[in-house]
C-alpha angles and dihedrals in degrees: 000000000000122000121223119196115210130184121182112196097188143022090245092057088048093049089050090056106036118102106203096170089074113099094237096023128259146198136231113227119200106224140138088213117116120242132173121231109264095024111142122235140179116229122206101198128191111190125204111283094004120137097209135024127246131220121230127176117220147163127229111255105157132048128192109183127213109277097026121166124281090022091283108171118250114256150109135266115225124204114214109241100166120025107170094166092044093241091169091064090045090054096047089048091052097047099026093125091052099049094087090044114121091214109127119250133205093267106039 
């Protein structure tokens, strides 16, 4: 299982990557690396203003290839499957005021 290290410096960056429409939450990761749908990954996530990172297991559920339309960056969407530190709630608390925003994100 591959480990991806993610560090979000601002709530805006986090909002751009968060995928709230997934049942257990998820995150979009900008990467040119190739993944297969359904592949399992371990995320080491450092949220804005957090002192320590949290680990979340997930599976690849979204692929944006290099050269996608509208200049969308290449990357993968990862659906959370095991979230022992309740990172989803931490994210939604951090970006709560942005969740109803109509600004485009990296996934939709």
